[in-house]
C-alpha positions, 0 to 999 in steps of 0.5 A, a space after each residue: 022481326 025485320 021491321 023492329 030491327 029497322 026501327 032499332 037501327 033508325 033509333 040508334 042512327 038518330 041517337 048517334 046523330 043527335 050525339 054528334 050534333 050535340 057534341 058539335 054544339 058543345 064544341 062551338 060553345 066552348 071553343 072560344 074557351 079552348 086554348 091554343 094547343 099549337 103552342 105545344 109545338 114550341 113549348 118551353 118547360 119550366 126548368 130551374 136555373 143552374 149555375 156552372 163553374 167556367 168548366 161546366 161543374 154544377 154549382 147550384 140550382 134555383 127554382 121551385 120545380 126540379 126538372 131535367 128534360 130528356 128525349 124519349 129516345 134517351 129513356 130506357 124502354 122499360 121505364 116507358 113500358 112501366 108508365 104505359 102498362 100503368 097509365 095508358 096500355 093503348 096509348 099508340 092505338 087510340 086517337 087521343 081518347 080511350 072510348 072503353 075507358 070513357 064508357 066505364 067512367 061515364 057508367 060509374 058517374 051515372 050509377 053512383 053520381 060520383 065524379 071520378 077522373 079515371 079513363 084519362 089517357 096519357 094525351 089527356 093528361 098532357 092536355 090537362 097538365 099544360 092547359 087545364 086545372 085539375 078540378 073534377 067537372 064534366 065541362 073540364 072533362 069535355 074540354 080535356 077530350 077536345 084538346 086531346 083530340 086536337 093534340 093528336 092531330 098536331 103532334 106525333 105519339 112520341 112527342 106527346 109521350 115526351 111532353 108528358 114524361 117531362 112535365 108530370 109532377 112526381 113529388 118532392 118538387 120533381 117534375 119529369 122522370 129525370 128529376 125524380 130519378 135524381 131526387 129519389 135515387 140520386 141516379 140518371 134514368 139509365 142507372 135505374 133498376 126495374 124496381 125503381 122504374 116501377 116505383 117512379 111509374 106508380 107516382 103519377 096517381 097521387 105523388 104526395 102520398 105514394 112516394 117512397 120517402 113520405 110513405 114507403 108502405 103505400 109506395 111498395 104497394 103501388 110499385 106492385 100494381 105496376 109490376 103486376 101490369 107490366 107482367 100482364 102485358 108481357 113487358 117483363 118475365 116472371 123472373 124479372 117480376 119476382 126480383 123486382 118485388 123482392 127488392 127493398 123500398 129504399 129511397 131518400 131525398 137527393 138535392 141537385 147533383 152539386 159537384 162544386 161547392 161554391 154557394 157564396 159565388 152561386 148566390 152572387 150569380 143568382 142575384 146578377 140573373 135575377 136582376 136581368 131576367 126577373 122571375 123568369 130566372 126560375 123557369 126558363 132553364 137558364 144556364 149561368 156560366 161563372 168565371 170561377 175555375 173548379 180546381 181553384 175554387 176547391 183550393 180556395 175552399 180548403 185554404 180558408 177552411 183549413 186556415 180558420 180551423 188552425 186558428 181555432 185549434 191553437 186557441 184551445 178547446 171550448 168543450 163538447 157541442 153537447 152532453 147526451 148521457 151522464 149515467 146509463 149509456 145510449 145503445 149504438 143504434 140510438 146514437 146512430 139515429 141521433 147522429 143522422 138528425 145532426 148536421 154536418 159542416 164540411 169537413 166536420 162531422 158530429 160524433 158521440 164519445 163512447 169510451 175514453 182511454 189513457 191517450 185515445 178515445 172511441 167515437 161514433 161518427 155520423 155516417 162512418 161508424 165507430 172510429 178511434 181518435 189517437 193521441 195525435 188527434 187529441 193532444 192539441 185540445 188545451 182549454 180555451 180561456 179567452 182569445 189571448 189565453 189558453 190553459 195547461 196542455 192535456 196529458 191524457 184523453 180524460 183531461 179532454 173528453 168523457 163518454 156521452 159528449 157529442 163533439 165535432 171531429 174531422 179527417 186527419 191523414 189516414 185517421 181523425 182528429 177532434 175538432 170544433 166549429 170555429 168562431 173565427 170567420 174569413 173570406 178569400 177571393 181571387 181574380 184574374 188581374 187583366 180581366 177582373 174575372 173572379 177565379 175563386 171566391 169563399 165568403 165564410 166558413 160554411 154557407 149553411 151556418 151563415 149566409 153572410 158573404 164576407 167577401 163582398 159584404 163585410 167592409 172591414 178596416 184595411 189596416 197596412 193593406 192600405 199602404 201600397 195605395 199611399 205609397 203609389 201616390 207618393 211615388 207620383 209626388 216626389 218620392 222614389 223607392 230610394 228616398 230616405 224617410 225617418 223611421 222614428 216615433 211621432 208625437 203629434 199634440 192636438 190643441 183642440 183635443 188637448 192630447 197627443 197622438 203617438 202612432 207606433 210601428 208594429 212591432 214598436 221598433 225604429 230604424 231611423 232613416 230608411 228607403 221607401 222600398 224597405 219601409 213599405 216591405 217592413 210595414 213601417 207605420 210612421 213612414 206611412 204617415 210621413 209620406 201622407 204628410 208630404 204627399 198631401 191627404 186630398 192627393 192621397 184620397 184622390 188616389 184611393 178614389 182612382 183605385 175604386 175605394 169609396 172615399 166619401 166615407 173615409 175621414 180626411 185625417 192622418 190615421 188613413 195612412 194606418 188603414 183606418 178606412 174600411 173596404 170589402 175583401 173584393 174591393 181590396 183584391 180589385 185595388 191590388 189587381 191594378 198593381 198586378 196588371 200594370 196600372 189598369 183598374 178593372 171591374 171584377 165579375 162573376 158571370 161569364 155568360 148565360 145561356 137558355 135551355 137551347 144553348 143560345 147565348 142571352 148574355 156575354 161578359 165584356 170586361 174592360 179596364 181604365 188606366 188609373 196609374 202609370 205602368 212605371 208606378 205599378 212596376 215600382 210598387 210591385 218591386 217593393 211588395 216583392 221585397 215584402 216577400 224576399 226581403 233585402 239589404 240595407 247598410 250591410 244588414 239582412 232583413 225580412 219582409 212581412 210576407 216572408 212565409 210566401 217566398 219560402 212556401 211558394 219559391 217563385 220570384 214573380 209574386 208580390 204582396 202585403 200583410 195587413 193588421 188592424 188596431 188590437 188585431 181585429 182584422 188580419 189581411 193578406 193581399 198578393 199577386 203573381 202575373 196571372 192571379 191576384 188574391 186577398 185573404 181576410 180573417 176576423 170575427 163577425 163581432 167588430 169589437 172582438 180582437 183575434 187575440 194571442 196564443 202561447 206555445 203548446 208543449 204538446 205540439 211541435 216547433 213549427 207552430 204559430 205563437 204570439 199575437 195574431 197578425 196578417 202574416 200568421 192568420 191570413 197569409 197561410 190561407 193566401 199561400 195554400 190557394 196560391 199553391 194550386 192556382 199558380 201551378 198551371 202559370 209558369 213563373 215569369 220575369 217582370 217586363 221593365 217599362 221603357 221609362 225605367 232606368 237602373 242605378 246602383 245606389 248606396 243602401 244606407 243613403 239612398 244616393 248613387 253609390 261610389 263603388 258597390 251597392 244595390 241596383 234600384 229602379 227609377 223613372 227617367 229623370 228621378 234618379 239621384 245625381 249625387 253620390 253618398 253613403 249612409 247619413 247623407 239624406 236625399 233632398 225634396 223641394 229644398 227641404 230634407 224629408 229626414 229633417 223632422 225629429 232628427 
């Protein structure tokens, strides 16, 4: 017996030595194919790029994989227990491989011939996820074992577990437990319930088919397995188990936890980072901090959307988005299911009309349930006929709505009102004048509807927004704010075309000799043309080029004085920033800095500037544009500037600005500034040929409504005002600093000459102030020729 035992021992020893030798030989053969696991010490998990506001609010996220790395010490113990109980109960005991599990898998393979993946420890899964493919072959399994053993000598158990819980794919593009918690439940890992933790811990086996969004039934079954193992291993009590088992399998897809809506700006930041880092942009975990302030961006969002909806409302109701039934009404549940499939476009929500009374209607709103639209939310909806015609005002709700119609609604105070998707569009962009940093940017009504960024891509005719640049050139070429120019019709015969060019003021009113300050403030078209003629087209074109406008595409004709050249809102606001900051051209930028996942700064903006006009020139234009807000006096009469609504709304003297409207009112602009902010608002149709139209008085609405033609002062200026109300809250009113080379002279408002007695104070560059005294009718002379001689 002893002899047989001895032989058996020797045979076993032989087999063991043979196995070790075979293992050593196999290791030597594949050693060169094994990756260097030491890279795990400095592993960089593929994490998406995130875009933030200047004050740290998340704007967007770019990258195929959703991952938010988190340390093991920050993970809830129950979440870790759920994974260990399910995936590797002996994780803290084995050396990287589990001999019992391997033996079990080997027996299955030898007896059935099936190559199953089972018996992989968490360390082996780390080896596979970081270094190997997922093919089920013996050689891949052997490599996995060798790598796991090596990893265990290099990293601590907690380090291995941390890599695993941050790397593992868990479905719906989520990688790691923190990303899965956000994707499925919209929570951080600390907010998860036991049932939700068990659900996530059950995903590694087959995340695409076991997740609670794609297959709630199978997900529930897998959750039960996880909870059962946690109970068996003593990680949870019986009562915890029963409560978690009773919890519903409830999950829905949650996108990135966006806290600030600025998609147009986010895409600009995305393109900037992509140009700098290439495809690594999507995997390096870059944190891009933009220049926008969250409160100002929200104000810009609301200002533009409200302005576009206000325009749309006064032009009439175009009818329902759809008609769902005309006979038998749908049941409530059918309506709710239908609405859940419809998109929402903030602040508009889809709704279905279920009942119409005399002066109210009942609708079911997506996600809100049944609400009542009272007459105040309906009475605006007279029929839309064309952009310039509206039908009769409604008298009852039945004139507007019918049961079965799908419509749009939006919040209004404590209630709701009928609305519609606007066909009009617009943009709003604001800068810090001194640096060029973009503080707010909106490129259209809704990014989901249309990703075209009108703030930087829509080159539209400038209209009267060009005039400050024309006047800037004139002030450097013999004119002053007190110079008298003839505001009278122009009739220019063109022998080549055999026709006359007759530019007109808007409105078509002429005042005769008028001071330059008043002409700019009241946006006199014919004065702008006369200034262009006196200054010269080449000189004016050079001035436009100095401000950053692309003059290569601008025809060198007198029509440029009326705003025929095109510019984007971003180019326009950059030009006005030069007036706001005292004559310096800045380069607008949206990215303040870029950091890697560890917080190391990879890029830091270095704003610069270049002087393109004198401080005196910028001050004088600002003075005239201030008169566009506050108006003035001339020869005993009081006049308003084109931007008078801004003065009434903001009630501060340090603002200046200019309206702009193009031919047939196809584009409406307002550009204006205070010392701390400069902003441009633009409104128009994406169809260049479609005019903004006009509106008639709506008897259902109050006296304070916009009627008549659509212009910069009615369509764009209210948007600018609403934004500036918020943007300037933290910036107290400032008195303008007068440049040293300017002097103040009392002038006669009717002639622009020195006043012999009472008059108006006016600024002049030293040496350009009038020497003669005069009264209305005496014209100031330039170069021996009277500026007012023409047509006088």
